KOLMIVEX-810519 format. One record per residue (C-alpha): residue number from 1; x, y, z. Coordinates in Angstrom, 3 decimals. Layout:
<node num="NUM" x="X" y="Y" z="Z"/>
...
% end
This chain:
<node num="1" x="-7.673" y="24.356" z="24.435"/>
<node num="2" x="-8.360" y="22.091" z="27.380"/>
<node num="3" x="-5.062" y="20.246" z="27.400"/>
<node num="4" x="-1.513" y="21.483" z="27.203"/>
<node num="5" x="1.908" y="19.943" z="26.988"/>
<node num="6" x="3.120" y="19.377" z="30.537"/>
<node num="7" x="6.215" y="17.777" z="31.924"/>
<node num="8" x="4.163" y="16.202" z="34.660"/>
<node num="9" x="1.844" y="14.454" z="32.221"/>
<node num="10" x="2.777" y="10.804" z="32.265"/>
<node num="11" x="1.643" y="10.176" z="28.719"/>
<node num="12" x="2.328" y="6.717" z="27.405"/>
<node num="13" x="1.162" y="4.192" z="24.875"/>
<node num="14" x="-1.577" y="1.614" z="25.310"/>
<node num="15" x="-1.645" y="-1.561" z="23.340"/>
<node num="16" x="-4.806" y="-3.428" z="22.269"/>
<node num="17" x="-4.595" y="-4.853" z="18.753"/>
<node num="18" x="-2.161" y="-7.479" z="17.614"/>
<node num="19" x="0.703" y="-6.566" z="15.335"/>
<node num="20" x="4.285" y="-7.423" z="14.486"/>
<node num="21" x="7.574" y="-6.990" z="16.219"/>
<node num="22" x="9.744" y="-5.759" z="13.421"/>
<node num="23" x="11.854" y="-2.660" z="13.066"/>
<node num="24" x="13.020" y="-1.025" z="9.886"/>
<node num="25" x="15.825" y="1.432" z="9.260"/>
<node num="26" x="14.954" y="5.116" z="9.180"/>
<node num="27" x="17.106" y="7.533" z="7.206"/>
<node num="28" x="17.274" y="11.279" z="6.786"/>
<node num="29" x="18.889" y="11.129" z="3.353"/>
<node num="30" x="17.125" y="12.462" z="0.217"/>
<node num="31" x="14.129" y="10.563" z="-1.103"/>
<node num="32" x="14.849" y="7.072" z="-2.366"/>
<node num="33" x="12.732" y="4.145" z="-3.327"/>
<node num="34" x="11.126" y="2.766" z="-0.146"/>
<node num="35" x="12.002" y="-0.861" z="-0.890"/>
<node num="36" x="15.551" y="0.124" z="-1.794"/>
<node num="37" x="16.227" y="2.019" z="1.413"/>
<node num="38" x="14.550" y="-0.223" z="3.985"/>
<node num="39" x="15.679" y="-3.587" z="5.253"/>
<node num="40" x="13.984" y="-5.997" z="7.583"/>
<node num="41" x="15.736" y="-5.955" z="10.956"/>
<node num="42" x="14.906" y="-8.735" z="13.370"/>
<node num="43" x="13.633" y="-7.901" z="16.832"/>
<node num="44" x="16.395" y="-10.112" z="18.220"/>
<node num="45" x="18.989" y="-7.791" z="16.660"/>
<node num="46" x="17.305" y="-4.697" z="18.098"/>
<node num="47" x="16.985" y="-6.224" z="21.553"/>
<node num="48" x="20.581" y="-7.400" z="21.643"/>
<node num="49" x="21.945" y="-4.091" z="20.371"/>
<node num="50" x="19.856" y="-1.616" z="22.343"/>
<node num="51" x="18.621" y="-3.291" z="25.515"/>
<node num="52" x="21.008" y="-1.070" z="27.476"/>
<node num="53" x="19.564" y="2.085" z="25.937"/>
<node num="54" x="15.868" y="1.275" z="26.228"/>
<node num="55" x="13.746" y="-0.653" z="28.687"/>
<node num="56" x="11.849" y="-3.005" z="26.376"/>
<node num="57" x="10.803" y="-3.622" z="22.815"/>
<node num="58" x="7.066" y="-4.329" z="22.825"/>
<node num="59" x="4.462" y="-5.601" z="20.412"/>
<node num="60" x="2.392" y="-2.707" z="19.095"/>
<node num="61" x="-1.202" y="-1.906" z="19.959"/>
<node num="62" x="-3.307" y="1.198" z="19.302"/>
<node num="63" x="-1.414" y="4.393" z="20.071"/>
<node num="64" x="-3.125" y="6.161" z="22.927"/>
<node num="65" x="-1.133" y="8.989" z="24.541"/>
<node num="66" x="-3.101" y="8.933" z="27.788"/>
<node num="67" x="-3.242" y="5.283" z="28.846"/>
<node num="68" x="-0.461" y="3.524" z="30.703"/>
<node num="69" x="2.258" y="1.941" z="28.577"/>
<node num="70" x="1.818" y="-1.510" z="30.063"/>
<node num="71" x="-1.961" y="-1.471" z="30.275"/>
<node num="72" x="-2.535" y="-4.841" z="28.599"/>
<node num="73" x="-6.113" y="-5.384" z="29.826"/>
<node num="74" x="-5.338" y="-9.085" z="30.179"/>
<node num="75" x="-5.615" y="-10.042" z="26.533"/>
<node num="76" x="-3.162" y="-12.433" z="24.884"/>
<node num="77" x="-0.770" y="-11.115" z="22.276"/>
<node num="78" x="-0.108" y="-12.487" z="18.817"/>
<node num="79" x="3.040" y="-11.892" z="16.811"/>
<node num="80" x="1.500" y="-11.992" z="13.357"/>
<node num="81" x="3.078" y="-9.833" z="10.666"/>
<node num="82" x="0.935" y="-7.913" z="8.117"/>
<node num="83" x="1.468" y="-8.487" z="4.401"/>
<node num="84" x="3.242" y="-5.164" z="3.926"/>
<node num="85" x="6.206" y="-6.257" z="6.016"/>
<node num="86" x="6.501" y="-9.557" z="4.114"/>
<node num="87" x="6.612" y="-7.608" z="0.837"/>
<node num="88" x="9.436" y="-5.393" z="2.072"/>
<node num="89" x="11.381" y="-8.323" z="3.481"/>
<node num="90" x="10.717" y="-10.377" z="0.369"/>
<node num="91" x="12.129" y="-7.651" z="-1.866"/>
<node num="92" x="15.340" y="-7.553" z="0.161"/>
<node num="93" x="15.694" y="-11.345" z="0.184"/>
<node num="94" x="15.038" y="-11.493" z="-3.559"/>
<node num="95" x="17.852" y="-9.038" z="-4.126"/>
<node num="96" x="20.196" y="-11.179" z="-2.017"/>
<node num="97" x="19.245" y="-14.310" z="-3.960"/>
<node num="98" x="19.805" y="-12.592" z="-7.315"/>
<node num="99" x="23.144" y="-11.245" z="-6.143"/>
<node num="100" x="24.205" y="-14.689" z="-4.934"/>
<node num="101" x="23.174" y="-16.234" z="-8.249"/>
<node num="102" x="25.287" y="-13.729" z="-10.166"/>
<node num="103" x="28.265" y="-14.526" z="-7.976"/>
<node num="104" x="27.888" y="-18.252" z="-8.616"/>
<node num="105" x="27.509" y="-17.789" z="-12.381"/>
<node num="106" x="30.604" y="-15.584" z="-12.510"/>
<node num="107" x="32.885" y="-18.226" z="-10.902"/>
<node num="108" x="35.369" y="-19.938" z="-13.255"/>
<node num="109" x="34.507" y="-23.559" z="-13.962"/>
<node num="110" x="36.501" y="-26.651" z="-14.779"/>
<node num="111" x="38.668" y="-27.039" z="-11.698"/>
<node num="112" x="38.590" y="-30.373" z="-9.934"/>
<node num="113" x="36.169" y="-30.439" z="-7.052"/>
<node num="114" x="34.872" y="-26.911" z="-7.665"/>
<node num="115" x="31.136" y="-26.489" z="-7.278"/>
<node num="116" x="30.714" y="-29.241" z="-4.689"/>
<node num="117" x="30.992" y="-29.393" z="-0.926"/>
<node num="118" x="29.949" y="-26.902" z="1.768"/>
<node num="119" x="33.032" y="-24.747" z="1.310"/>
<node num="120" x="32.407" y="-24.280" z="-2.407"/>
<node num="121" x="28.725" y="-23.485" z="-1.818"/>
<node num="122" x="29.341" y="-20.726" z="0.745"/>
<node num="123" x="28.790" y="-17.319" z="-0.864"/>
<node num="124" x="31.446" y="-14.638" z="-0.467"/>
<node num="125" x="30.695" y="-10.929" z="-0.108"/>
<node num="126" x="32.651" y="-8.090" z="-1.735"/>
<node num="127" x="34.949" y="-7.655" z="1.260"/>
<node num="128" x="35.840" y="-11.347" z="1.283"/>
<node num="129" x="33.748" y="-12.351" z="4.290"/>
<node num="130" x="30.966" y="-14.918" z="4.137"/>
<node num="131" x="27.639" y="-13.515" z="2.983"/>
<node num="132" x="25.868" y="-14.651" z="6.181"/>
<node num="133" x="28.330" y="-12.831" z="8.431"/>
<node num="134" x="28.277" y="-9.737" z="6.219"/>
<node num="135" x="24.475" y="-9.617" z="6.356"/>
<node num="136" x="24.497" y="-9.864" z="10.157"/>
<node num="137" x="26.938" y="-6.976" z="10.423"/>
<node num="138" x="24.954" y="-4.849" z="7.979"/>
<node num="139" x="21.687" y="-5.488" z="9.787"/>
<node num="140" x="23.210" y="-4.606" z="13.147"/>
<node num="141" x="24.698" y="-1.434" z="11.713"/>
<node num="142" x="21.343" y="-0.451" z="10.217"/>
<node num="143" x="19.647" y="-0.934" z="13.583"/>
<node num="144" x="22.204" y="1.280" z="15.305"/>
<node num="145" x="21.952" y="4.010" z="12.653"/>
<node num="146" x="18.159" y="3.877" z="12.918"/>
<node num="147" x="18.255" y="4.312" z="16.686"/>
<node num="148" x="20.786" y="7.167" z="16.631"/>
<node num="149" x="18.940" y="9.042" z="13.878"/>
<node num="150" x="15.678" y="8.699" z="15.814"/>
<node num="151" x="17.330" y="10.205" z="18.896"/>
<node num="152" x="18.692" y="13.075" z="16.803"/>
<node num="153" x="15.245" y="13.967" z="15.482"/>
<node num="154" x="13.609" y="13.695" z="18.903"/>
<node num="155" x="16.252" y="15.915" z="20.497"/>
<node num="156" x="15.693" y="18.602" z="17.860"/>
<node num="157" x="11.890" y="18.326" z="17.959"/>
<node num="158" x="11.591" y="18.482" z="21.738"/>
<node num="159" x="14.257" y="21.160" z="22.172"/>
<node num="160" x="12.914" y="23.515" z="19.489"/>
<node num="161" x="12.933" y="27.155" z="20.583"/>
<node num="162" x="9.850" y="28.211" z="18.609"/>
<node num="163" x="6.732" y="26.595" z="17.132"/>
<node num="164" x="8.054" y="27.244" z="13.613"/>
<node num="165" x="11.301" y="25.469" z="14.424"/>
<node num="166" x="9.395" y="22.487" z="15.846"/>
<node num="167" x="7.397" y="22.310" z="12.629"/>
<node num="168" x="10.573" y="21.339" z="10.729"/>
<node num="169" x="10.380" y="17.841" z="12.217"/>
<node num="170" x="6.673" y="17.017" z="11.833"/>
<node num="171" x="4.652" y="14.983" z="9.362"/>
<node num="172" x="2.669" y="16.854" z="6.692"/>
<node num="173" x="4.389" y="20.204" z="7.506"/>
<node num="174" x="2.455" y="22.352" z="5.025"/>
<node num="175" x="-0.886" y="21.235" z="6.452"/>
<node num="176" x="0.224" y="21.093" z="10.086"/>
<node num="177" x="2.144" y="24.392" z="10.397"/>
<node num="178" x="-1.061" y="26.508" z="10.550"/>
<node num="179" x="-2.392" y="24.087" z="13.191"/>
<node num="180" x="0.785" y="24.489" z="15.218"/>
<node num="181" x="0.540" y="28.280" z="15.076"/>
<node num="182" x="-3.123" y="28.164" z="16.058"/>
<node num="183" x="-2.519" y="25.753" z="18.931"/>
<node num="184" x="0.357" y="27.705" z="20.483"/>
<node num="185" x="-1.562" y="30.968" z="20.154"/>
<node num="186" x="-3.971" y="29.443" z="22.687"/>
<node num="187" x="-1.590" y="27.215" z="24.654"/>
<node num="188" x="1.806" y="27.646" z="26.252"/>
<node num="189" x="4.765" y="26.629" z="24.109"/>
<node num="190" x="7.329" y="24.590" z="25.977"/>
<node num="191" x="10.595" y="23.012" z="24.981"/>
<node num="192" x="11.987" y="19.869" z="26.575"/>
<node num="193" x="15.473" y="18.470" z="26.995"/>
<node num="194" x="15.581" y="14.983" z="25.522"/>
<node num="195" x="16.925" y="12.316" z="27.876"/>
<node num="196" x="16.200" y="8.887" z="26.404"/>
<node num="197" x="13.744" y="6.574" z="24.705"/>
<node num="198" x="12.345" y="4.519" z="27.566"/>
<node num="199" x="10.411" y="2.069" z="25.381"/>
<node num="200" x="9.349" y="1.745" z="21.791"/>
<node num="201" x="7.197" y="-0.450" z="19.613"/>
<node num="202" x="6.839" y="-0.984" z="15.910"/>
<node num="203" x="3.458" y="0.399" z="14.978"/>
<node num="204" x="2.485" y="-0.369" z="11.363"/>
<node num="205" x="-0.480" y="1.726" z="10.289"/>
<node num="206" x="-2.068" y="1.011" z="6.899"/>
<node num="207" x="1.132" y="-0.911" z="6.136"/>
<node num="208" x="3.223" y="2.220" z="6.676"/>
<node num="209" x="6.162" y="2.053" z="9.116"/>
<node num="210" x="5.572" y="3.911" z="12.383"/>
<node num="211" x="7.216" y="3.715" z="15.801"/>
<node num="212" x="5.347" y="4.432" z="19.036"/>
<node num="213" x="7.788" y="5.786" z="21.623"/>
<node num="214" x="7.765" y="6.557" z="25.299"/>
<node num="215" x="10.294" y="9.375" z="25.620"/>
<node num="216" x="11.678" y="10.793" z="28.862"/>
<node num="217" x="13.024" y="14.333" z="29.237"/>
<node num="218" x="15.758" y="15.605" z="31.550"/>
<node num="219" x="13.160" y="17.051" z="33.938"/>
<node num="220" x="11.603" y="13.630" z="34.543"/>
<node num="221" x="8.607" y="14.085" z="32.267"/>
<node num="222" x="7.312" y="11.332" z="29.998"/>
<node num="223" x="5.922" y="11.847" z="26.494"/>
<node num="224" x="4.158" y="9.569" z="24.042"/>
<node num="225" x="5.479" y="10.269" z="20.560"/>
<node num="226" x="4.507" y="8.623" z="17.298"/>
<node num="227" x="7.025" y="8.847" z="14.463"/>
<node num="228" x="6.847" y="7.762" z="10.847"/>
<node num="229" x="9.754" y="6.181" z="9.012"/>
<node num="230" x="8.761" y="7.637" z="5.665"/>
<node num="231" x="10.403" y="8.492" z="2.382"/>
<node num="232" x="11.342" y="11.913" z="3.797"/>
<node num="233" x="13.095" y="10.417" z="6.808"/>
<node num="234" x="12.011" y="10.352" z="10.440"/>
<node num="235" x="9.064" y="12.658" z="11.159"/>
<node num="236" x="7.038" y="13.227" z="14.339"/>
<node num="237" x="3.243" y="13.135" z="14.437"/>
<node num="238" x="2.706" y="16.455" z="16.232"/>
<node num="239" x="-1.108" y="16.257" z="16.225"/>
<node num="240" x="-1.188" y="13.175" z="18.446"/>
<node num="241" x="1.675" y="14.611" z="20.526"/>
<node num="242" x="-0.599" y="17.433" z="21.738"/>
<node num="243" x="-3.960" y="15.777" z="20.967"/>
<node num="244" x="-4.844" y="18.646" z="18.668"/>
<node num="245" x="-8.483" y="19.769" z="18.482"/>
<node num="246" x="-9.712" y="22.468" z="16.078"/>
<node num="247" x="-11.987" y="23.664" z="18.906"/>
<node num="248" x="-11.916" y="22.853" z="22.596"/>
<node num="249" x="-14.521" y="20.257" z="23.687"/>
<node num="250" x="-16.010" y="22.823" z="26.064"/>
<node num="251" x="-16.487" y="25.419" z="23.321"/>
<node num="252" x="-17.804" y="22.778" z="20.948"/>
<node num="253" x="-20.462" y="21.600" z="23.412"/>
<node num="254" x="-21.439" y="25.206" z="24.165"/>
<node num="255" x="-21.600" y="26.491" z="20.587"/>
<node num="256" x="-23.205" y="23.327" z="19.148"/>
<node num="257" x="-22.015" y="23.904" z="15.536"/>
<node num="258" x="-24.006" y="22.197" z="12.781"/>
<node num="259" x="-20.956" y="22.138" z="10.492"/>
<node num="260" x="-18.974" y="18.886" z="10.439"/>
<node num="261" x="-15.973" y="18.970" z="12.785"/>
<node num="262" x="-13.152" y="16.446" z="13.211"/>
<node num="263" x="-12.468" y="15.656" z="16.876"/>
<node num="264" x="-10.119" y="13.335" z="18.729"/>
<node num="265" x="-12.301" y="11.516" z="21.224"/>
<node num="266" x="-12.503" y="8.428" z="23.379"/>
<node num="267" x="-15.473" y="6.422" z="22.167"/>
<node num="268" x="-17.358" y="3.526" z="23.767"/>
<node num="269" x="-20.545" y="1.624" z="23.035"/>
<node num="270" x="-23.651" y="3.031" z="24.737"/>
<node num="271" x="-27.427" y="2.479" z="24.783"/>
<node num="272" x="-28.857" y="5.932" z="25.481"/>
<node num="273" x="-31.443" y="7.344" z="23.022"/>
<node num="274" x="-33.496" y="10.544" z="23.221"/>
<node num="275" x="-35.239" y="13.230" z="21.156"/>
<node num="276" x="-34.217" y="13.132" z="17.479"/>
<node num="277" x="-32.112" y="10.034" z="18.139"/>
<node num="278" x="-34.703" y="8.077" z="20.124"/>
<node num="279" x="-35.287" y="5.503" z="17.355"/>
<node num="280" x="-33.106" y="2.539" z="18.423"/>
<node num="281" x="-33.762" y="0.757" z="15.142"/>
<node num="282" x="-32.349" y="3.684" z="13.175"/>
<node num="283" x="-29.404" y="4.784" z="15.346"/>
<node num="284" x="-26.624" y="3.021" z="17.259"/>
<node num="285" x="-25.559" y="4.888" z="20.400"/>
<node num="286" x="-22.013" y="5.711" z="21.536"/>
<node num="287" x="-20.495" y="7.738" z="24.337"/>
<node num="288" x="-17.811" y="10.369" z="23.682"/>
<node num="289" x="-15.323" y="11.857" z="26.105"/>
<node num="290" x="-12.212" y="13.967" z="25.583"/>
<node num="291" x="-8.748" y="14.118" z="27.038"/>
<node num="292" x="-8.341" y="16.778" z="29.699"/>
<node num="293" x="-12.017" y="17.691" z="29.621"/>
<node num="294" x="-15.136" y="16.853" z="31.610"/>
<node num="295" x="-17.344" y="17.175" z="28.532"/>
<node num="296" x="-19.400" y="14.090" z="27.684"/>
<node num="297" x="-21.407" y="13.762" z="24.477"/>
<node num="298" x="-23.733" y="11.189" z="23.005"/>
<node num="299" x="-22.797" y="10.168" z="19.482"/>
<node num="300" x="-25.063" y="8.336" z="17.034"/>
<node num="301" x="-24.330" y="6.295" z="13.912"/>
<node num="302" x="-27.051" y="5.510" z="11.409"/>
<node num="303" x="-27.636" y="1.773" z="11.311"/>
<node num="304" x="-27.217" y="-0.204" z="8.101"/>
<node num="305" x="-24.542" y="2.100" z="6.702"/>
<node num="306" x="-20.918" y="1.344" z="5.897"/>
<node num="307" x="-19.948" y="3.488" z="8.885"/>
<node num="308" x="-22.187" y="1.354" z="11.110"/>
<node num="309" x="-20.321" y="-1.768" z="9.970"/>
<node num="310" x="-16.973" y="-0.182" z="10.855"/>
<node num="311" x="-18.192" y="0.731" z="14.345"/>
<node num="312" x="-19.656" y="-2.735" z="14.911"/>
<node num="313" x="-16.219" y="-4.239" z="14.242"/>
<node num="314" x="-14.606" y="-1.823" z="16.687"/>
<node num="315" x="-17.282" y="-2.287" z="19.373"/>
<node num="316" x="-18.771" y="-5.818" z="19.376"/>
<node num="317" x="-21.928" y="-5.885" z="21.487"/>
<node num="318" x="-20.809" y="-8.974" z="23.398"/>
<node num="319" x="-17.556" y="-7.312" z="24.437"/>
<node num="320" x="-17.000" y="-5.422" z="27.668"/>
<node num="321" x="-17.057" y="-1.637" z="27.471"/>
<node num="322" x="-13.828" y="-0.231" z="26.053"/>
<node num="323" x="-12.858" y="3.370" z="25.401"/>
<node num="324" x="-11.000" y="3.649" z="22.113"/>
<node num="325" x="-9.156" y="6.749" z="20.838"/>
<node num="326" x="-10.650" y="7.686" z="17.459"/>
<node num="327" x="-10.723" y="10.655" z="15.112"/>
<node num="328" x="-14.361" y="11.138" z="14.135"/>
<node num="329" x="-16.258" y="13.722" z="12.137"/>
<node num="330" x="-19.393" y="14.886" z="13.983"/>
<node num="331" x="-22.032" y="17.617" z="13.909"/>
<node num="332" x="-25.066" y="18.813" z="15.845"/>
<node num="333" x="-28.341" y="18.540" z="13.964"/>
<node num="334" x="-29.853" y="21.851" z="12.968"/>
<node num="335" x="-32.823" y="22.561" z="15.217"/>
<node num="336" x="-32.067" y="19.484" z="17.312"/>
<node num="337" x="-33.462" y="19.326" z="20.845"/>
<node num="338" x="-30.824" y="16.958" z="22.247"/>
<node num="339" x="-28.277" y="19.371" z="23.722"/>
<node num="340" x="-25.444" y="16.864" z="24.146"/>
<node num="341" x="-26.070" y="14.611" z="21.131"/>
<node num="342" x="-24.216" y="14.628" z="17.820"/>
<node num="343" x="-24.429" y="12.676" z="14.604"/>
<node num="344" x="-21.233" y="10.753" z="13.786"/>
<node num="345" x="-20.696" y="11.156" z="10.054"/>
<node num="346" x="-17.285" y="9.620" z="9.470"/>
<node num="347" x="-14.540" y="7.540" z="11.091"/>
<node num="348" x="-11.309" y="9.226" z="10.006"/>
<node num="349" x="-8.811" y="7.176" z="11.998"/>
<node num="350" x="-8.781" y="4.393" z="14.578"/>
<node num="351" x="-6.003" y="6.192" z="16.469"/>
<node num="352" x="-5.269" y="9.861" z="17.138"/>
<node num="353" x="-3.090" y="10.160" z="14.016"/>
<node num="354" x="-3.815" y="10.152" z="10.301"/>
<node num="355" x="-2.064" y="7.306" z="8.447"/>
<node num="356" x="-1.867" y="9.462" z="5.320"/>
<node num="357" x="-2.036" y="13.197" z="4.760"/>
<node num="358" x="-5.801" y="13.922" z="4.752"/>
<node num="359" x="-5.253" y="16.947" z="2.496"/>
<node num="360" x="-3.656" y="14.748" z="-0.166"/>
<node num="361" x="-6.315" y="12.067" z="0.250"/>
<node num="362" x="-9.095" y="14.628" z="-0.209"/>
<node num="363" x="-7.350" y="16.083" z="-3.255"/>
<node num="364" x="-7.002" y="12.681" z="-4.918"/>
<node num="365" x="-10.649" y="11.854" z="-4.209"/>
<node num="366" x="-11.788" y="15.159" z="-5.733"/>
% end
């Protein structure tokens, strides 16, 4: 493996796409209905409650563990919120409205002046306080519980004594545990002493709640960590944490396997064509590079396909050259003469993490 976990690696999170500033509560309790257990928490509440603990709350952009956290590339940011967040928030608000309606209907009627005026219209919570004040307190408490639970998971994940112990805190543990064992059989296992969350951003991916964190350890190291606030609680995306590769880029380029392989690569638009990929009308050209490696490959997408349309959206021809972290499925052509050229067969993720468990997705498709 070309890259290892290192305390000196100043990994952080780069932001490119526009997305919302909203944080939801994460819990480690047993599975519950997602709408039931999550509440919309305003960014203002998070900032006011935790500005002393963390540096900033930022708008999310693509999670890239190598780029600088504040590398904005000059583009303007939008604070639009995807439909998924509106649905969650709407469900909570609907519950509040229904509850308030039940309280109103249960009030005794017939008293003079009852049912009119601002005082009569103010809803009262179970503890006797106004509903508005009670909601503010609940939201603030949720934000604090979310933050403390996140720290608890990070401390355990980073400070794990063995790879198997670290696997207790990762997403998709059954699929990922063999990857963890394979990775640490080739790379040094290191534990870290958690110090603090320096910065974090809400990072919704396929309308699922993720947080992109910049975490500092006691030794002064910085780590980019992506966590999911899922039905099973707070879980760390280990694969993006180490930039897992099933084979090192160097070995891949040397062995030139013709079997499809999923790789985490930086991809940019290119215009080089040669040998079996020399037909510019048939193939679109891209450049591939890999974290911690000097290997460079040429990747080609067949024009006119659905995959070609996806890549055109990611890499508009009138846009300046950008390297984007993608998970792609590639292979060398059997008998091909181009030594450093691969066919790109599939775009598996637009970041270095899978939104959903690929094993479950493949099973459902089959």
